[in-house]
C-alpha positions in Angstrom: -18.1 1.8 -17.0 -15.3 1.3 -14.5 -11.8 1.3 -15.9 -10.6 -2.1 -17.1 -7.0 -2.6 -16.0 -6.6 -5.4 -18.5 -7.0 -2.8 -21.3 -3.5 -1.4 -21.1 -1.8 -1.6 -24.5 1.7 -3.0 -24.1 4.3 -2.2 -26.8 7.7 -3.8 -27.4 10.7 -1.6 -27.0 14.1 -1.8 -28.7 16.0 -1.6 -25.5 15.8 -0.6 -21.8 13.0 1.9 -21.1 13.3 4.5 -18.3 10.5 4.0 -15.8 8.5 7.2 -15.6 5.5 8.2 -13.5 2.9 6.7 -15.9 4.9 3.7 -17.0 3.0 0.5 -16.6 4.9 -2.8 -16.5 3.4 -6.2 -17.4 1.2 -7.9 -14.8 -2.0 -9.8 -14.4 -4.5 -7.2 -13.3 -8.2 -7.6 -12.5 -11.0 -5.5 -11.0 -12.1 -6.9 -7.7 -14.9 -6.4 -5.2 -14.7 -6.8 -1.4 -17.6 -7.6 0.8 -17.7 -6.1 4.3 -19.4 -7.7 7.3 -21.8 -4.7 7.5 -23.1 -5.4 4.0 -21.1 -3.0 1.7 -19.4 -3.7 -1.6 -16.0 -2.0 -2.0 -14.3 -1.8 -5.4 -10.6 -2.3 -6.0 -7.9 -3.9 -8.2 -5.5 -6.8 -7.7 -2.2 -6.8 -9.6 -0.2 -10.0 -9.7 3.1 -11.0 -11.3 2.7 -12.0 -14.9 4.5 -15.3 -14.4 4.5 -17.4 -11.3 3.2 -16.8 -7.8 3.8 -13.7 -5.8 6.6 -13.6 -3.2 4.5 -11.5 -0.9 1.4 -9.3 -0.9 0.7 -5.7 -0.2 -2.7 -4.8 1.1 -2.9 -1.0 0.8 -4.9 1.6 2.6 -5.1 5.0 0.9 -5.0 8.6 2.4 -8.0 10.5 3.7 -10.8 10.4 1.2 -12.2 13.7 2.3 -8.9 15.3 1.3 -8.5 13.6 -2.1 -7.2 10.2 -1.0 -8.3 7.1 -3.0 -6.9 3.8 -4.3 -5.1 5.7 -7.2 -3.2 8.0 -4.8 0.1 8.1 -6.7 2.4 6.0 -4.5 0.0 3.1 -4.5 -0.8 3.5 -8.2 2.9 3.3 -9.0 3.3 0.3 -6.7 0.6 -1.5 -8.8 2.3 -0.4 -12.0 5.8 -1.6 -11.0 6.1 -4.0 -8.2 4.5 -7.1 -9.7 7.1 -7.0 -12.4 10.1 -5.6 -10.6 9.7 -7.5 -7.3 7.3 -10.3 -7.8 4.7 -8.8 -5.4 0.9 -8.8 -5.4 -0.6 -5.4 -4.9 -4.2 -5.1 -3.7 -5.7 -1.6 -3.8 -9.3 -0.6 -3.0 -11.5 2.4 -2.2 -12.6 2.5 1.4 -16.3 3.1 2.0 -17.8 6.0 0.2 -14.6 6.7 -1.8 -14.5 7.1 -5.6 -11.9 6.6 -8.3 -11.9 5.7 -12.0 -12.4 2.1 -10.8 -15.7 3.1 -9.3 -17.3 4.1 -6.0 -17.4 1.9 -2.9 -20.7 1.7 -1.2 -21.3 3.5 2.1 -20.0 6.7 3.4 -16.9 7.9 5.2 -17.1 7.0 8.9 -14.0 8.8 10.4 -12.0 5.5 10.6 -14.6 3.7 12.8 -16.8 1.8 10.3 -13.7 1.4 8.2 -12.6 -1.4 10.5 -14.9 -3.6 8.5 -13.1 -2.5 5.3 -9.7 -3.5 6.7 -11.1 -6.9 7.7 -12.7 -7.4 4.3 -9.5 -6.6 2.4 -7.4 -9.0 4.5 -10.1 -11.7 4.2 -10.1 -11.3 0.4 -6.3 -11.8 0.4 -6.6 -14.9 2.6 -9.4 -16.4 0.5 -7.4 -15.8 -2.7 -4.4 -17.6 -1.2 -2.2 -14.6 -1.5 1.0 -15.2 0.5 2.9 -13.2 3.2 0.3 -10.5 3.6 1.6 -7.0 4.6 -0.6 -4.0 5.4 0.7 -0.8 3.8 -1.0 2.4 5.0 -0.5 6.0 3.9 -1.6 8.9 6.1 -5.2 8.1 7.0 -4.5 4.6 5.9 -1.9 4.3 8.6 -4.6 5.1 11.2 -6.6 2.1 9.9 -3.5 -0.2 10.0 -2.6 0.9 13.5 -6.1 0.7 15.0 -7.2 -2.6 13.5 -4.1 -4.4 12.1 -3.0 -5.8 15.4 -6.4 -7.0 16.5 -8.2 -10.3 15.5 -9.3 -11.3 13.0 -6.6 -9.4 11.1 -3.5 -9.9 13.2 -3.1 -13.6 12.8 -3.5 -13.3 9.1 -0.7 -10.8 8.4 3.1 -10.7 8.5 3.5 -7.1 9.5 2.9 -3.5 8.3 4.5 -0.5 6.6 3.4 3.0 7.5 3.9 6.0 5.2 3.5 9.5 6.8 1.6 8.4 9.9 -0.2 11.4 11.5 -1.1 9.6 14.7 -4.4 11.5 15.0 -6.9 8.8 15.3 -4.5 6.1 16.4 -3.1 6.5 19.9 -1.2 4.8 22.7 -3.6 1.9 23.1 -3.1 1.0 19.4 0.6 1.2 19.7 0.5 -1.0 22.7 -1.5 -3.6 20.7 1.1 -3.6 18.0 3.9 -4.0 20.7 2.0 -7.0 22.1 1.5 -8.5 18.7 5.3 -8.7 18.0 4.6 -8.1 14.3 7.2 -6.0 12.5 6.4 -2.4 11.8 8.3 -0.2 9.4 7.5 3.5 9.6 8.6 5.9 6.9 8.5 9.6 8.0 9.2 12.6 5.8 11.6 15.2 7.1 9.1 17.9 6.3 5.9 16.1 7.2 2.9 18.3 8.0 1.8 16.3 11.0 4.6 14.0 12.5 8.3 14.5 11.8 11.1 11.9 12.4 12.2 12.9 15.9 8.7 12.9 17.3 7.9 9.7 15.4 10.9 7.9 17.0 9.7 9.0 20.4 6.1 7.9 19.8 6.9 4.6 18.2 9.4 3.8 20.9 6.4 2.2 22.6 6.6 -0.5 19.9 10.0 -2.2 20.4 9.9 -4.0 17.0 9.1 -0.7 15.1 11.8 0.6 12.7 11.4 4.3 12.1 13.1 5.7 9.0 13.3 9.4 8.5 13.5 10.4 4.8 15.5 13.6 4.2 13.8 16.2 2.0 10.5 14.4 1.7 7.0 15.8 2.4 3.8 14.2 3.5 2.6 13.4 0.0 5.9 12.0 -1.3 5.8 14.1 -4.4 8.8 13.5 -6.7 10.1 10.4 -8.4 13.1 10.0 -6.1 10.8 9.8 -3.1 8.5 7.3 -4.8 11.6 5.2 -5.6 12.7 5.4 -2.0 9.3 4.4 -0.6 8.8 1.5 -3.0 12.4 0.3 -2.4 11.8 0.4 1.4 8.6 -1.5 1.0 10.1 -4.2 -1.2 13.1 -4.6 1.2 10.8 -4.9 4.2 8.3 -7.4 2.8 10.5 -9.4 0.4 14.1 -8.8 1.4 16.5 -11.1 -0.4 13.5 -12.9 -2.0 13.1 -9.9 -4.3 16.7 -10.5 -5.5 17.6 -6.8 -5.7 18.5 -5.4 -2.3 17.2 -2.0 -1.3 17.3 -0.2 -4.7 14.7 -0.8 -7.4 15.6 -0.8 -11.0 14.8 2.5 -12.8 14.5 1.0 -16.2 12.8 -2.0 -17.8 13.6 -4.2 -20.8 10.5 -5.5 -22.3 7.0 -4.4 -23.3 5.6 -1.4 -21.5 2.3 0.6 -21.5 1.6 4.2 -20.6 -1.3 5.1 -18.3 -3.4 8.1 -18.8 -3.2 11.0 -16.3 
């Protein structure tokens, strides 16, 4: 049986609770399925604010599945745990083709970022059909390659507001993809760890200079996988500021505590 995200047990707390790695804040959560144009079913989860409509939507693309990346990769898992409640955002996570997680296994097999174009299109189409507002693509590592290669092309580009990239390696995505983003005019925020294994801040600024509207942010002390709560806080804060800005009502810093019911996730 796939994990049911509605099964978290929320408990009242006597006062503010520190937000830890496995803290789950209240949201409306549901298992979802995406259908690709080449006939595959991809499994995922949608997390929505508990009350009211979302201010914006994150459509996330996980790291390389052949190296352990999946929809539960920790930054995206924590985004789904926290951002519907803290920032009023919708968070859509899913497993690309052939990828497994506790939610289940998506049909198909890994296709080196080529067949995955249909996965990108299916995720954005789902968000559009559900009426989710202000859709932003958020890619991490391999996920940034999918965003860069396909996010600035139809049918995706007219349906999104922009993108956020975490640790882009720029292996599969190249100059033509950067040129397409430049032509689109859609905003691009690029978060680059100081100690990244593949692309570090100075080189990233040089490569992304081809996209005039790109904002490259070097993050001191961080590594490719963003391990450590202070780096997760930084990444999530930058995402919220980029996609929601003043609409989130909190500026660039996310709260580190929560007053109200909380649950604790396993693992």
